[in-house]
C-alpha positions in Angstrom: 61.5 63.5 18.3 64.2 65.9 17.0 64.4 64.5 13.5 62.5 66.3 10.1 60.8 64.5 6.9 59.8 65.6 4.2 56.2 64.8 2.7 55.1 67.4 -0.6 56.8 70.1 -2.8 55.0 73.2 -3.5 54.8 75.1 -6.4 57.3 78.1 -6.8 56.2 80.8 -4.3 58.1 83.5 -6.6 59.3 83.7 -10.0 62.5 81.8 -8.7 61.6 80.2 -5.1 61.4 76.7 -5.3 59.5 75.6 -1.6 58.4 72.6 0.3 56.5 71.0 3.3 58.7 69.5 5.7 57.3 67.8 8.8 59.6 68.9 12.9 59.3 66.2 15.1 59.7 68.0 17.9 60.0 72.2 18.2 63.5 72.1 19.3 64.7 71.5 16.0 63.2 74.8 15.1 65.4 78.0 16.3 63.5 79.9 18.6 63.8 83.7 17.0 62.8 81.7 14.0 59.8 80.3 14.8 58.6 83.2 17.0 58.9 85.9 13.9 57.0 84.0 12.4 54.6 83.2 15.1 54.6 87.7 15.7 55.5 86.6 19.1 58.7 87.6 20.3 59.6 90.2 23.0 59.3 92.8 21.0 56.1 92.3 18.7 54.5 92.2 22.0 55.5 94.7 23.9 55.0 96.9 21.0 51.7 95.6 19.4 53.1 92.8 17.5 54.4 93.4 14.4 51.8 92.8 11.4 48.4 92.7 12.0 48.0 89.4 14.0 48.2 89.9 17.8 51.4 88.8 19.9 50.4 85.7 21.0 51.9 83.5 24.0 50.3 80.4 23.5 51.9 80.4 20.2 55.7 80.9 21.3 58.9 78.7 21.2 59.3 79.2 25.3 55.4 78.5 25.4 55.3 75.5 22.9 59.1 73.8 23.8 58.0 74.2 27.8 55.0 71.5 26.8 57.6 69.7 24.8 60.5 69.4 26.7 58.4 69.1 30.6 57.1 66.3 28.6 53.7 67.1 28.9 53.4 66.8 25.2 54.8 64.2 23.7 54.2 60.1 23.2 53.7 59.1 26.2 50.3 61.9 26.4 49.3 61.3 23.3 49.9 64.8 21.4 53.4 63.3 18.9 54.6 66.6 17.7 54.6 67.0 13.9 55.2 70.8 13.1 54.5 71.7 9.6 57.4 74.1 8.4 57.8 76.2 4.9 60.7 75.9 3.5 63.2 76.8 0.3 65.4 75.8 -1.0 68.1 76.7 0.4 67.0 75.7 3.7 64.9 78.6 5.3 61.6 77.8 7.0 59.3 80.7 5.6 56.3 79.5 7.6 55.9 77.4 10.4 52.4 75.8 11.5 52.2 73.7 15.8 50.5 70.1 14.5 50.5 67.1 16.5 49.8 63.7 15.9 46.6 62.6 17.8 46.0 59.2 18.9 42.5 60.8 21.1 40.9 63.5 21.8 41.7 64.7 25.3 43.1 67.9 26.0 41.5 69.9 22.3 38.3 71.5 23.9 36.6 71.3 20.5 34.6 67.6 20.9 34.9 65.7 18.1 34.1 61.9 19.9 31.1 61.5 17.7 32.6 61.9 15.0 34.9 59.0 15.9 32.7 56.3 17.7 30.7 57.0 14.5 33.2 56.5 11.7 34.5 53.9 13.8 30.9 51.8 14.4 31.2 52.1 10.5 34.1 50.3 10.2 36.4 53.1 10.3 39.3 55.0 11.5 39.7 57.6 13.5 42.6 57.6 15.0 45.6 58.8 14.4 44.6 62.6 13.1 46.8 65.6 12.9 46.1 68.5 15.1 46.9 72.2 14.3 46.7 73.8 18.0 48.0 74.1 21.3 48.1 71.7 23.5 45.3 72.0 26.8 44.6 75.1 25.9 41.0 77.1 24.1 42.5 80.6 23.0 41.9 81.9 20.0 44.8 82.5 18.0 47.2 82.0 14.6 48.1 78.4 14.0 49.6 79.3 10.5 52.3 81.6 11.3 53.7 83.3 8.2 55.3 86.6 10.3 55.2 89.3 7.8 56.3 88.0 4.9 55.1 89.6 1.4 54.2 86.4 0.7 51.8 85.9 3.3 49.1 84.9 1.8 50.2 82.1 -0.1 52.0 81.0 2.6 49.3 79.8 4.2 47.9 78.5 1.0 50.9 76.3 1.2 50.2 75.2 5.4 47.1 74.6 4.3 47.8 72.2 1.4 50.9 70.9 3.1 48.4 69.5 6.0 46.5 67.8 3.4 48.8 66.0 1.3 50.4 65.2 4.8 47.3 63.5 5.5 46.4 61.2 2.3 50.8 60.4 2.3 50.0 59.1 6.0 46.8 57.4 5.4 45.7 59.2 8.9 41.7 60.0 8.7 41.7 63.4 9.5 43.2 67.4 10.5 41.7 69.6 12.8 42.9 73.0 13.1 41.6 74.6 16.1 40.5 78.4 18.4 41.5 79.7 14.8 42.1 83.6 14.0 39.4 85.3 11.2 42.6 84.6 8.1 43.3 81.6 8.9 39.7 80.6 9.3 39.1 82.1 5.4 42.6 80.1 4.1 41.3 76.9 5.3 38.1 77.3 4.6 39.4 78.2 1.0 41.4 75.1 0.9 38.7 72.9 1.3 38.1 72.8 5.3 35.3 72.5 6.7 34.3 75.3 9.2 32.8 75.0 12.9 31.8 77.1 15.0 31.3 77.7 19.1 31.0 79.9 21.6 33.4 81.7 24.6 32.7 84.6 26.7 34.9 87.7 27.1 35.4 91.1 28.3 35.3 93.5 26.5 37.5 96.9 27.7 35.9 99.8 26.5 38.5 102.3 26.6 37.1 102.0 31.3 39.8 104.2 32.7 38.7 102.0 36.2 37.0 98.6 37.1 34.0 101.8 38.2 33.7 103.2 34.8 33.1 99.2 33.9 30.1 99.1 36.5 29.3 102.7 35.3 27.8 100.4 32.1 25.7 97.8 33.9 22.0 97.6 35.3 22.2 99.2 39.0 21.2 95.9 39.8 23.4 94.1 38.3 26.3 96.7 39.7 24.9 96.1 43.1 25.2 92.5 43.0 29.3 92.7 41.1 29.9 94.9 44.7 28.9 93.0 46.9 29.6 89.5 45.6 33.5 91.0 45.1 33.5 92.0 49.1 32.0 88.9 50.4 34.6 86.8 48.6 37.5 88.2 50.4 35.3 88.5 53.7 36.8 86.2 55.7 40.4 88.1 56.4 42.0 87.1 52.5 43.8 89.3 50.7 44.7 89.3 46.6 48.3 89.1 45.5 49.9 89.5 41.6 52.3 88.5 40.5 53.8 88.7 37.2 58.1 88.7 36.3 60.3 88.3 39.0 57.8 88.5 41.4 56.6 84.5 40.6 58.8 82.3 42.7 59.3 79.1 43.3 57.2 78.6 46.6 54.7 80.3 44.6 54.9 77.6 41.6 54.5 75.3 44.6 51.9 76.6 45.8 49.5 77.0 42.6 51.0 73.3 41.7 49.1 72.0 44.6 45.8 74.5 43.5 45.4 73.5 39.9 46.5 69.6 40.5 43.9 69.8 43.7 41.1 70.8 41.4 41.8 69.3 38.2 42.3 65.6 39.4 38.2 66.7 41.0 36.8 68.1 38.2 38.8 66.5 34.9 40.5 63.3 36.7 44.1 63.8 35.9 45.7 66.9 34.9 47.4 67.1 31.7 50.3 69.7 32.6 53.4 67.9 35.4 55.2 70.7 38.1 58.3 70.9 35.4 56.4 72.6 33.2 55.9 76.0 35.8 59.5 75.7 36.3 60.2 76.5 33.0 57.7 79.6 31.5 58.3 80.1 35.1 62.2 81.0 33.8 61.5 81.4 29.7 58.6 84.0 29.8 57.5 85.5 33.2 56.9 88.9 32.2 54.2 87.1 29.4 52.5 85.7 33.3 50.2 87.2 35.4 49.9 84.2 38.7 46.4 86.0 40.8 47.1 84.5 44.4 44.9 84.6 47.2 46.1 84.9 50.5 44.7 83.6 54.0 46.5 83.6 57.8 49.9 83.4 55.9 49.3 81.2 53.1 48.4 81.0 49.7 45.3 79.0 49.4 43.9 79.5 45.9 45.4 81.1 42.1 44.3 82.1 38.6 46.7 81.8 36.2 47.3 84.3 33.6 49.1 85.2 30.4 49.7 88.4 28.9 49.4 89.6 25.2 49.6 92.3 23.3 46.7 93.4 23.2 44.3 90.5 25.6 44.6 88.4 28.8 44.4 84.8 28.5 43.0 83.3 31.4 43.9 79.2 32.1 44.5 78.0 35.3 42.5 77.4 38.7 42.9 75.8 42.1 42.1 76.5 45.6 42.9 74.3 48.7 40.2 76.4 50.4 36.5 76.7 49.3 35.0 80.2 49.9 31.7 82.3 48.6 32.5 84.0 45.5 36.4 83.3 45.6 36.4 81.6 42.2 34.5 84.3 40.6 37.3 87.0 42.1 39.9 85.8 41.3 39.7 84.6 38.2 37.4 87.1 36.8 37.3 90.0 38.0 40.6 90.6 38.7 41.3 90.2 35.6 39.2 93.1 34.4 40.9 95.3 36.7 44.4 94.2 35.2 42.5 94.7 31.9 42.0 97.7 32.3 44.7 99.1 34.2 47.0 97.9 31.3 45.5 99.0 28.6 44.0 95.6 27.3 41.3 95.0 25.0 40.1 91.6 25.5 39.8 89.0 28.0 39.9 85.6 26.8 38.6 83.3 30.5 38.4 79.7 28.5 36.3 77.6 27.3 32.5 77.2 28.3 30.6 78.6 31.2 27.2 80.9 30.9 28.3 82.4 34.6 30.7 83.9 33.0 27.8 86.5 31.5 26.4 88.4 35.3 29.7 89.0 35.4 30.6 90.9 32.0 31.5 88.9 30.3 30.3 88.5 26.3 29.5 85.9 24.3 32.0 85.1 21.3 31.3 82.8 18.8 35.2 80.9 18.4 36.2 79.2 15.3 37.9 76.0 13.5 38.1 73.7 10.7 38.2 70.3 9.7 40.0 68.2 7.2 38.1 64.8 6.3 40.0 62.5 4.2 37.2 60.0 3.8 34.0 61.2 1.7 31.0 59.6 3.3 32.0 61.1 6.6 33.1 64.2 5.8 29.8 64.8 4.3 27.8 64.0 7.5 30.5 66.2 9.7 29.5 68.8 6.8 25.3 68.5 6.9 25.8 67.7 11.0 28.5 71.3 11.1 25.9 73.4 9.2 23.0 72.6 11.6 25.3 72.9 14.8 26.6 76.6 13.8 22.9 77.7 13.1 22.3 76.4 16.5 25.6 77.9 17.6 24.1 81.4 16.0 20.9 81.0 18.0 22.3 81.1 21.2 24.5 83.6 21.0 21.7 85.9 20.3 19.4 85.5 23.1 22.7 85.2 25.9 23.7 88.5 23.9 20.1 89.0 25.5 21.1 89.1 28.3 24.7 90.5 29.1 24.1 92.7 32.3 25.0 96.0 30.4 22.3 99.0 30.4 20.1 98.9 27.5 21.8 101.8 25.8 25.3 99.8 25.6 26.5 99.6 22.5 26.8 95.7 21.9 30.0 94.1 21.3 32.3 93.8 18.6 32.7 90.3 17.1 36.0 88.7 17.5 
């Protein structure tokens, strides 16, 4: 896993600096400080709001991606083989990186291309393996072409985009897919010839609220009363809520949360992606960037939600329970996240994939983006035609859902992500 290999040479970065693309089959061979500087997600960047214009994102940190690999959640057995791409100068200095994985399936991605694979294979093609530029099992928008605050940032992103295409051509795989992209990466990849795809999530926007009651004050009266009642009933059976972060997250808390995760994940997906070791590793390596919301009844934890704290965002990731109580899921996952974001001055809560039920709880529809490089011309043309129609459908759905938010009609519309 700790090998590296050249894929292609690139034009000089400036008049003197020649660069090349190198593939690292494991994040452990790249210095954590180097990776985090390029990802803009070191401790100082997270606390100070980042060192560049891009949001410090916990999921592209060396700690998070390394925990996935070190725990065995990511690797050959899971169908996510690390193939991280790096731009290096002629002295071997890493100038840019992209988290990338060779995939033998389409599991754990949340941007669904099973139909593309089926159609191509029925026509006699081989869709797998493919290259995935993403954070495994994590439908959260963030940077994928990591260049830090380099004065050559745009050139380095373009070099990574071209390096991915070279990897596809040299290995003979079908395609490369960069998912949950921020705007800068999306634009670079589109300019490089990748196909643009859109989808939809629901995010809460903190418009400078001083408290949850301030947020409620922006809602229509009927919606406001419904949410107050929902929150009361969620805690009606003697349930209390605890928020754990940093050193307050103990191994006992992880034990309880893992039981919730396995029970709920096993019923919902059949096979949860994350193992118990992963949770211990992130607890050791990045506890200050974790918020664990736990529900307790009669002296024991009965439900919990795992969140990650970014520079200006809270990311809701996993939920589970061992007791069913009315509205408890909404309280633990959505209302508590809003409370925390308002208290911390965070501007956005991303509550994961799908879920129109979030709309009634103050989460608004936003567009997510991905980019796809398809090597086979016929498959590319068919997918391009499909994506044009899909983008129109996503846009129409978002306009329709935006008419059904709980806010008073005088409230300003949310700004786009």
